[in-house]
Structures are given as C-alpha cells and as structure tokens.
DRENLUM-401199 format. One record per residue (C-alpha): residue in three letters; x, y, z. Coordinates in Angstrom, 3 decimals, decimal comma. Example, Ala and Ser with C-alpha at 12.3 -4.5 7.8 and 13.67 -1.06 7.14 Angstrom:
% residues 2
+---------+----------+----------+----------+
: residuo :        x :        y :        z :
+---------+----------+----------+----------+
:     ALA :   12,300 :   -4,500 :    7,800 :
:     SER :   13,670 :   -1,060 :    7,140 :
+---------+----------+----------+----------+
END
This chain:
% residues 336
+---------+----------+----------+----------+
: residuo :        x :        y :        z :
+---------+----------+----------+----------+
:     MET :   23,827 :   22,230 :  -21,335 :
:     LYS :   22,370 :   18,845 :  -22,091 :
:     ASN :   24,462 :   15,621 :  -20,924 :
:     ILE :   26,011 :   16,472 :  -17,474 :
:     LEU :   28,502 :   14,459 :  -16,023 :
:     VAL :   28,933 :   15,209 :  -12,044 :
:     ILE :   32,031 :   14,303 :  -10,512 :
:     GLY :   31,982 :   13,595 :   -6,292 :
:     ALA :   28,770 :   12,426 :   -6,756 :
:     ALA :   28,759 :   11,137 :   -3,474 :
:     GLY :   30,205 :   14,143 :   -1,853 :
:     GLN :   28,393 :   16,868 :    0,247 :
:     ILE :   27,258 :   18,884 :   -2,772 :
:     GLY :   27,149 :   16,306 :   -5,471 :
:     SER :   24,711 :   13,881 :   -3,702 :
:     GLU :   22,354 :   16,843 :   -3,774 :
:     LEU :   23,121 :   18,001 :   -6,931 :
:     VAL :   22,323 :   15,075 :   -8,962 :
:     PRO :   18,882 :   14,572 :   -8,084 :
:     GLU :   18,156 :   18,310 :   -8,921 :
:     LEU :   19,608 :   18,694 :  -12,096 :
:     ARG :   17,976 :   14,991 :  -12,789 :
:     ARG :   14,626 :   16,738 :  -11,578 :
:     ARG :   15,226 :   19,571 :  -13,886 :
:     GLY :   15,355 :   17,549 :  -17,044 :
:     TYR :   18,990 :   17,288 :  -17,614 :
:     MET :   20,867 :   13,546 :  -18,884 :
:     THR :   23,038 :   13,324 :  -15,439 :
:     VAL :   25,699 :   10,646 :  -14,742 :
:     ALA :   26,318 :   10,310 :  -11,255 :
:     ALA :   30,205 :    9,710 :  -11,003 :
:     GLY :   31,814 :    8,554 :   -7,799 :
:     SER :   35,487 :    7,428 :   -7,027 :
:     GLY :   34,341 :    4,020 :   -5,845 :
:     ARG :   35,782 :    4,856 :   -2,275 :
:     THR :   32,500 :    5,902 :   -1,382 :
:     PRO :   29,345 :    4,230 :   -2,282 :
:     LEU :   26,774 :    6,209 :   -3,956 :
:     THR :   23,458 :    6,115 :   -2,476 :
:     ALA :   20,457 :    4,221 :   -3,709 :
:     ALA :   18,641 :    7,434 :   -4,817 :
:     LEU :   22,092 :    8,349 :   -7,402 :
:     SER :   22,375 :    4,872 :   -8,457 :
:     GLU :   18,544 :    3,824 :   -9,134 :
:     GLY :   17,508 :    7,541 :  -10,548 :
:     GLY :   20,011 :    7,518 :  -13,521 :
:     PRO :   23,260 :    6,459 :  -14,909 :
:     THR :   26,413 :    5,796 :  -12,849 :
:     ALA :   29,924 :    5,795 :  -13,472 :
:     VAL :   33,327 :    5,284 :  -11,366 :
:     VAL :   35,523 :    8,147 :  -12,212 :
:     ASN :   38,863 :    9,446 :  -10,807 :
:     LEU :   39,761 :   12,930 :  -11,600 :
:     LEU :   43,461 :   12,173 :  -11,957 :
:     ASP :   43,029 :    9,471 :  -14,264 :
:     ALA :   42,624 :   11,315 :  -17,451 :
:     ASP :   41,889 :    8,602 :  -19,906 :
:     GLY :   39,125 :    7,174 :  -17,901 :
:     LEU :   37,346 :   10,358 :  -17,528 :
:     ARG :   37,893 :   11,001 :  -21,102 :
:     ARG :   36,528 :    7,554 :  -21,937 :
:     THR :   33,653 :    8,519 :  -19,651 :
:     VAL :   32,819 :   11,670 :  -21,600 :
:     GLU :   32,841 :   10,077 :  -24,733 :
:     HIS :   30,551 :    7,128 :  -23,833 :
:     TYR :   27,809 :    9,446 :  -22,313 :
:     ALA :   28,261 :   12,451 :  -24,893 :
:     ILE :   28,881 :   14,715 :  -22,110 :
:     ASP :   28,969 :   18,502 :  -22,715 :
:     THR :   28,832 :   19,661 :  -19,204 :
:     ILE :   30,900 :   18,401 :  -16,282 :
:     PHE :   30,420 :   19,430 :  -12,433 :
:     ASN :   33,644 :   19,209 :  -10,532 :
:     MET :   32,713 :   18,714 :   -6,880 :
:     ALA :   36,012 :   16,387 :   -5,706 :
:     ALA :   37,601 :   18,354 :   -3,150 :
:     ILE :   39,664 :   17,855 :    0,078 :
:     LEU :   38,290 :   20,632 :    2,665 :
:     SER :   40,035 :   23,137 :    4,833 :
:     ALA :   40,603 :   21,150 :    7,879 :
:     VAL :   41,730 :   17,807 :    6,024 :
:     GLY :   43,671 :   19,957 :    3,627 :
:     GLU :   46,168 :   20,947 :    6,467 :
:     SER :   46,786 :   17,198 :    7,399 :
:     LYS :   47,101 :   15,747 :    3,809 :
:     PRO :   48,489 :   18,991 :    1,727 :
:     MET :   49,832 :   17,075 :   -1,030 :
:     THR :   46,362 :   14,971 :   -1,533 :
:     ALA :   44,679 :   18,473 :   -1,552 :
:     TRP :   47,068 :   20,175 :   -3,888 :
:     ASN :   46,399 :   16,734 :   -6,663 :
:     ILE :   43,093 :   17,103 :   -6,662 :
:     GLY :   43,114 :   21,011 :   -6,363 :
:     VAL :   45,106 :   21,491 :   -8,855 :
:     ASN :   46,565 :   18,625 :  -10,931 :
:     GLY :   42,858 :   17,418 :  -11,057 :
:     VAL :   41,689 :   20,605 :  -12,329 :
:     ILE :   44,138 :   21,259 :  -14,826 :
:     GLY :   43,521 :   18,094 :  -16,437 :
:     LEU :   40,306 :   18,391 :  -16,660 :
:     LEU :   40,512 :   21,765 :  -18,338 :
:     GLU :   42,699 :   20,246 :  -20,965 :
:     LEU :   39,911 :   17,563 :  -21,663 :
:     ALA :   37,259 :   20,667 :  -21,496 :
:     ARG :   39,806 :   22,271 :  -24,164 :
:     ASP :   39,845 :   19,197 :  -26,246 :
:     LYS :   36,404 :   17,981 :  -26,484 :
:     ASN :   34,410 :   21,372 :  -26,032 :
:     LEU :   32,981 :   21,122 :  -22,489 :
:     SER :   31,626 :   23,767 :  -20,005 :
:     VAL :   33,264 :   23,225 :  -16,464 :
:     PHE :   32,056 :   23,900 :  -13,361 :
:     THR :   34,809 :   23,716 :  -10,470 :
:     PRO :   33,671 :   25,263 :   -7,264 :
:     SER :   35,518 :   27,739 :   -5,260 :
:     SER :   35,116 :   28,757 :   -1,748 :
:     ILE :   35,500 :   31,786 :    0,805 :
:     GLY :   38,884 :   29,732 :    1,528 :
:     VAL :   40,487 :   31,831 :   -1,116 :
:     PHE :   40,479 :   34,867 :    1,442 :
:     GLY :   43,187 :   35,251 :    3,907 :
:     PRO :   43,566 :   37,698 :    6,818 :
:     GLU :   44,683 :   40,589 :    4,646 :
:     THR :   41,089 :   40,683 :    2,710 :
:     PRO :   38,436 :   42,580 :    4,141 :
:     HIS :   35,730 :   40,786 :    6,019 :
:     ASP :   32,987 :   42,640 :    6,411 :
:     PRO :   31,690 :   42,178 :    3,914 :
:     THR :   34,467 :   40,963 :    1,790 :
:     PRO :   34,349 :   42,473 :   -2,122 :
:     GLN :   34,054 :   40,682 :   -5,481 :
:     ASP :   37,463 :   41,545 :   -6,849 :
:     THR :   39,966 :   41,624 :   -3,686 :
:     VAL :   42,905 :   40,434 :   -1,795 :
:     CYS :   42,973 :   36,769 :   -2,196 :
:     ARG :   46,065 :   35,493 :   -0,065 :
:     PRO :   44,928 :   32,352 :    2,175 :
:     ARG :   46,748 :   30,501 :    4,767 :
:     THR :   45,582 :   27,131 :    3,991 :
:     MET :   46,501 :   24,950 :    1,070 :
:     TYR :   42,537 :   24,395 :    0,717 :
:     GLY :   42,736 :   27,774 :   -0,016 :
:     ILE :   45,613 :   27,968 :   -2,044 :
:     THR :   44,322 :   24,935 :   -4,508 :
:     LYS :   41,409 :   27,045 :   -4,864 :
:     VAL :   42,849 :   30,366 :   -5,739 :
:     ALA :   44,981 :   28,580 :   -8,268 :
:     GLY :   41,935 :   26,745 :   -9,927 :
:     GLU :   40,477 :   30,192 :  -10,201 :
:     LEU :   43,292 :   31,677 :  -12,210 :
:     LEU :   43,651 :   28,552 :  -14,248 :
:     SER :   39,896 :   28,511 :  -15,415 :
:     ASP :   40,177 :   31,865 :  -16,138 :
:     TYR :   43,440 :   31,200 :  -17,884 :
:     TYR :   41,976 :   28,313 :  -19,999 :
:     ARG :   39,001 :   30,422 :  -20,746 :
:     ALA :   41,285 :   33,286 :  -22,068 :
:     LYS :   43,644 :   31,308 :  -23,921 :
:     TYR :   41,526 :   28,547 :  -25,395 :
:     GLY :   37,884 :   29,393 :  -25,063 :
:     VAL :   36,911 :   26,906 :  -22,296 :
:     ASP :   33,515 :   27,732 :  -20,674 :
:     ALA :   34,854 :   27,385 :  -17,111 :
:     ARG :   32,568 :   28,978 :  -14,241 :
:     SER :   32,861 :   28,807 :  -10,536 :
:     VAL :   31,006 :   30,294 :   -7,097 :
:     ARG :   32,725 :   31,099 :   -4,117 :
:     TYR :   30,624 :   29,096 :   -1,831 :
:     PRO :   30,099 :   30,040 :    1,931 :
:     GLY :   29,463 :   27,166 :    4,418 :
:     LEU :   26,788 :   24,893 :    3,702 :
:     ILE :   23,937 :   23,239 :    5,825 :
:     SER :   22,770 :   20,236 :    4,396 :
:     HIS :   21,281 :   16,936 :    6,065 :
:     VAL :   22,186 :   14,411 :    2,802 :
:     THR :   25,761 :   13,568 :    3,643 :
:     PRO :   28,170 :   13,893 :    6,910 :
:     PRO :   30,515 :   16,931 :    7,050 :
:     GLY :   33,714 :   15,981 :    4,957 :
:     GLY :   36,217 :   17,988 :    7,305 :
:     GLY :   35,661 :   21,885 :    6,577 :
:     THR :   35,870 :   24,745 :    9,125 :
:     THR :   31,775 :   25,859 :    9,239 :
:     ASP :   30,786 :   21,998 :    9,973 :
:     TYR :   30,335 :   22,716 :   13,456 :
:     ALA :   26,914 :   24,696 :   11,927 :
:     VAL :   25,611 :   21,222 :   11,006 :
:     ASP :   26,759 :   19,243 :   13,960 :
:     ILE :   25,673 :   21,585 :   16,508 :
:     TYR :   21,992 :   20,582 :   15,413 :
:     TRP :   22,188 :   16,778 :   15,993 :
:     LYS :   24,311 :   17,217 :   19,273 :
:     ALA :   21,255 :   19,048 :   20,311 :
:     VAL :   18,835 :   16,200 :   19,583 :
:     GLU :   21,038 :   13,900 :   20,594 :
:     HIS :   23,028 :   14,995 :   23,966 :
:     GLY :   21,234 :   18,283 :   24,512 :
:     ARG :   24,681 :   20,421 :   24,654 :
:     TYR :   27,238 :   21,117 :   22,287 :
:     ALA :   31,025 :   21,954 :   22,584 :
:     SER :   31,906 :   24,509 :   19,784 :
:     PRO :   35,265 :   24,272 :   18,099 :
:     LEU :   34,887 :   27,809 :   17,230 :
:     ALA :   35,002 :   30,562 :   19,515 :
:     GLU :   32,177 :   32,838 :   20,697 :
:     GLY :   31,498 :   35,904 :   17,965 :
:     THR :   33,369 :   33,872 :   15,373 :
:     ARG :   30,731 :   35,063 :   12,636 :
:     LEU :   31,190 :   33,357 :    9,196 :
:     PRO :   28,598 :   33,723 :    5,916 :
:     MET :   26,563 :   30,284 :    5,404 :
:     MET :   24,165 :   29,230 :    2,732 :
:     PHE :   21,519 :   26,623 :    2,748 :
:     MET :   22,298 :   23,252 :    0,041 :
:     ALA :   19,429 :   24,188 :   -1,812 :
:     ASP :   20,410 :   27,961 :   -2,950 :
:     ALA :   24,026 :   26,354 :   -3,293 :
:     LEU :   22,575 :   23,780 :   -5,850 :
:     ARG :   20,901 :   27,065 :   -7,464 :
:     ALA :   23,914 :   28,753 :   -7,551 :
:     ALA :   25,904 :   26,478 :   -9,637 :
:     ILE :   23,055 :   25,520 :  -11,867 :
:     GLU :   21,928 :   29,344 :  -12,820 :
:     LEU :   25,671 :   30,386 :  -13,018 :
:     MET :   26,002 :   27,536 :  -16,087 :
:     GLU :   22,607 :   28,263 :  -17,439 :
:     ALA :   23,436 :   31,900 :  -17,929 :
:     ASP :   24,233 :   33,784 :  -20,806 :
:     ALA :   27,739 :   34,052 :  -21,140 :
:     SER :   27,442 :   37,314 :  -23,213 :
:     ARG :   26,242 :   39,080 :  -19,674 :
:     LEU :   29,269 :   37,810 :  -17,413 :
:     ARG :   32,843 :   39,386 :  -17,170 :
:     HIS :   33,667 :   37,388 :  -14,008 :
:     PHE :   33,307 :   34,056 :  -14,318 :
:     ASN :   35,885 :   32,727 :  -11,845 :
:     SER :   34,926 :   33,099 :   -9,285 :
:     PHE :   31,702 :   34,876 :   -7,906 :
:     ASN :   30,833 :   35,653 :   -4,544 :
:     VAL :   27,381 :   34,467 :   -3,383 :
:     GLY :   25,844 :   35,198 :   -0,133 :
:     ALA :   22,502 :   34,496 :    1,869 :
:     MET :   23,442 :   34,550 :    5,770 :
:     SER :   26,177 :   35,027 :    8,207 :
:     PHE :   26,407 :   33,998 :   12,114 :
:     ALA :   28,264 :   32,936 :   15,106 :
:     PRO :   27,939 :   29,963 :   17,246 :
:     GLU :   26,130 :   31,821 :   19,881 :
:     ASP :   23,347 :   32,548 :   17,145 :
:     VAL :   22,897 :   29,182 :   16,463 :
:     ALA :   22,645 :   28,344 :   20,246 :
:     ALA :   20,222 :   31,010 :   20,850 :
:     SER :   17,933 :   29,553 :   18,229 :
:     ILE :   18,108 :   26,141 :   19,296 :
:     ARG :   16,655 :   27,251 :   22,564 :
:     ARG :   13,671 :   28,517 :   21,204 :
:     ARG :   12,812 :   24,975 :   20,741 :
:     MET :   15,067 :   23,125 :   23,357 :
:     PRO :   15,503 :   25,743 :   26,452 :
:     GLY :   17,533 :   23,533 :   28,344 :
:     PHE :   20,108 :   23,612 :   25,209 :
:     GLU :   23,979 :   23,980 :   26,558 :
:     LEU :   26,320 :   25,559 :   24,321 :
:     THR :   30,319 :   25,476 :   25,206 :
:     TYR :   33,305 :   26,345 :   23,927 :
:     GLU :   36,312 :   24,041 :   23,079 :
:     VAL :   38,394 :   25,732 :   20,566 :
:     ASN :   40,275 :   24,131 :   18,005 :
:     PRO :   43,204 :   26,194 :   17,431 :
:     LEU :   43,339 :   25,284 :   13,641 :
:     LEU :   40,050 :   25,532 :   12,782 :
:     GLN :   40,054 :   28,973 :   14,690 :
:     GLY :   42,942 :   30,093 :   13,063 :
:     ILE :   40,942 :   29,241 :    9,373 :
:     ALA :   37,963 :   30,762 :   10,341 :
:     GLU :   39,634 :   34,280 :   11,608 :
:     SER :   41,248 :   34,485 :    8,505 :
:     TRP :   37,946 :   34,361 :    6,367 :
:     PRO :   35,100 :   36,665 :    5,820 :
:     ASP :   32,348 :   37,882 :    8,272 :
:     ALA :   29,886 :   38,232 :    5,073 :
:     LEU :   30,371 :   38,559 :    1,460 :
:     ASP :   29,314 :   41,171 :   -0,974 :
:     ASP :   27,500 :   39,478 :   -3,815 :
:     THR :   26,299 :   42,640 :   -5,888 :
:     THR :   28,479 :   41,543 :   -9,188 :
:     ALA :   26,731 :   38,017 :   -9,278 :
:     ARG :   23,253 :   39,756 :   -8,653 :
:     GLU :   24,262 :   42,105 :  -11,100 :
:     GLU :   25,519 :   39,904 :  -13,774 :
:     TRP :   23,172 :   36,755 :  -13,663 :
:     ASP :   20,617 :   37,676 :  -11,288 :
:     TRP :   21,390 :   35,591 :   -8,583 :
:     LYS :   19,545 :   35,812 :   -4,892 :
:     PRO :   19,343 :   33,677 :   -2,111 :
:     ARG :   15,899 :   32,363 :   -1,173 :
:     ARG :   16,519 :   30,251 :    2,295 :
:     ASN :   18,229 :   33,222 :    4,170 :
:     ASP :   15,677 :   32,933 :    7,209 :
:     GLY :   13,946 :   30,908 :    9,706 :
:     ARG :   11,064 :   30,697 :    7,804 :
:     HIS :   12,003 :   28,478 :    5,237 :
:     ALA :   13,498 :   26,120 :    7,740 :
:     ARG :   11,127 :   25,160 :   10,436 :
:     GLY :    9,745 :   22,187 :    8,568 :
:     ASP :   12,925 :   20,671 :    7,804 :
:     LEU :   14,018 :   21,288 :   11,367 :
:     ARG :   10,881 :   19,176 :   11,988 :
:     LYS :   11,697 :   16,632 :    9,648 :
:     ALA :   15,631 :   16,109 :   10,915 :
:     ARG :   14,300 :   15,768 :   14,571 :
:     ARG :   11,918 :   12,835 :   13,632 :
:     LYS :   15,168 :   11,408 :   11,257 :
:     VAL :   17,187 :   11,736 :   14,022 :
:     ARG :   14,904 :   10,197 :   16,628 :
:     ALA :   14,338 :    7,125 :   14,463 :
:     GLN :   17,968 :    6,483 :   14,035 :
:     LEU :   18,707 :    7,094 :   17,892 :
:     SER :   15,969 :    4,336 :   18,341 :
:     GLY :   17,665 :    1,812 :   16,651 :
:     LEU :   16,585 :    1,592 :   13,509 :
:     MET :   20,153 :    2,559 :   12,149 :
:     ASN :   22,962 :    1,044 :   13,939 :
:     ARG :   25,589 :    3,729 :   12,586 :
:     LYS :   26,118 :    7,292 :   13,347 :
:     PRO :   23,201 :    9,304 :   11,126 :
:     ALA :   23,684 :   11,607 :    8,457 :
:     PHE :   23,683 :   15,060 :   10,543 :
:     ILE :   20,621 :   17,236 :   11,118 :
:     ALA :   18,718 :   18,374 :    8,292 :
:     ASN :   18,532 :   21,588 :    6,630 :
:     ALA :   17,613 :   23,214 :   10,087 :
:     GLY :   17,332 :   26,865 :    9,865 :
:     PHE :   19,200 :   28,547 :   12,653 :
:     LEU :   17,064 :   31,201 :   13,053 :
:     ALA :   14,022 :   28,663 :   13,182 :
+---------+----------+----------+----------+
END
C-alpha cells in the first residue's frame, strides 16, 4: 500500500481518513464527487480529484494517472436516507462496488469498502453479535452492505482481488455533519446540549447500540489494509467494537458537566425500527485474533479534552463567527 485513492473524501469518514493516511506517509488522493466541496485541509494537503464511483472510465483514468494501488471506497447512502432513496442506495452500494471490484481485478488493486452493523437484522443474536451469524437486514442500506460483503469475497475467491472490510458501529466525530444515519443522535445530542441545554432523542430510552470514536474507526480501516493477508480468514467483513450505550447514558454524562441538561423523547418510528434490528454490542474476537484489533478510545478518559475543544468551537460559532449551523459537536466522550 503506497499510492491511495479515497473515494468519498468529503464525507464523514473520508474527510478524516485522508489526513490520517497522509500523516502516516502515504501518497493519498482525496476524491470527491464534486457535489460537496473538499475542505481546505484536504485540497491543500495533497492531490485531489473529482471521481464518481459510478463513472468507470473516469475512475480508471484517475487510478492510472496517480498510479494508485489501493482504494478506500467511502461512498455510501446511510440507513435513514437509504429508505427514502432505495435505488440510489442500491446504485452506490452494489453497482458502484461491483464496478470498483472489476477495476481492481483489472488493475491489481487492493480495495477497502466499509460494511456496517446494518447487515444484521431482527433474527441476529444481539448481545453480543457473533462474527459469523445471520445477516438478514430490513433496510436497503443493510441489503447493499450484505451484497458488498459477498461481492468482495466472491472477487477475492474467484479473481484474487485483495478486498477487505470492517463492520462499523455508529461513529462519533466532529469534522463533517451527520449524513442520515440511525446513530447520528449520539453526536447531535452534544451540540444541542451546548446550544439549547436540552435534546429530544429520536430513539427510545433503553435503545442501546454499539458506537466508536472516529480515531478508532480510522485505525481499523488502515490497520486491516496493512495486515498480513496470510493471517486473515474472513476478509469481508470483520466485526469491530469499542463501546455501547443508550440515549440516557449520554444524557447522564452530559449532566456531570451541565446539571440542568434536559433529555426528552420524540421517537422516530423509522429510526427506532432500524435501531431495534441492530446489535446491542459486537463480538470482535475474530478481528483481535486475525489482525490484532483493539480499540483505544472506549472510555471517558480519552474524551474530556475533545469535549472542551468542542465547546469552544460551538461557542465561537454561536457568537456569530459563522453564519451557518456548525458541524456538530466533537469527539466528545459520552462518559466524560
């Protein structure tokens, strides 16, 4: 892995993955679709490109121009948005992935396309969810992720394509706004706490879901792609865990710093239904055994500084330094 293309570089994961790869010394091309502008940090920190995952010829030209050997495909339509745009979700999550795998087959590329806890469904054991288990999702997002896992393993078995992935839990970050995922409340609640002192949760009390800070999510992707293939048996896709919590757990942690914080519930039936079909916690023993996965940010000791930085950022934006709603609260630890 030397020359890397990150597709979806303007998104939640891609916007932080690109700087991390560059920090580690990899030549990394930040590729956006053109609909969402790349941040200054991405465009000024290294090469950039406009790439549509569904444009096979354009993607090939970019790969050849930069002598790319590895692609991180972060293009996706998330769970809630996918229910309102199912064909768009299918095109990106299935047609885009198979086209990318065809290019990888032809150009001898390594490919990382993240999967998700969205692959699981009501029939799956929930606490903890095993590595190898029933995958019968009830959302288009989940269906595309199952298809992506199977396609990636098919291309590895039949054509020798080096395709790997992890099943991400909900991700907590601060660089880009939430993109329509079921677990987005875990970030939005911190912003609302600072801005209004209260939050109406779209998920019901007791809805416990697995979550992860973005720093660990980036490590998981990079470390899996750096791992010795001879140690791996699963490839697509590995459970990776860090922590699990429910809305009231986040509220309790906020009240340690803001005693007057108020949590109410305005349950969104769509999001609640999706959440109830997903795991409470993940068994990531296989990832730990096959490529030494271990989360680093799984308690409040790692998050107190991020919460302080986030508060300063939000206060500055609220004071009128920015005229738009800011990106959301930072990697603020729910246990801080």
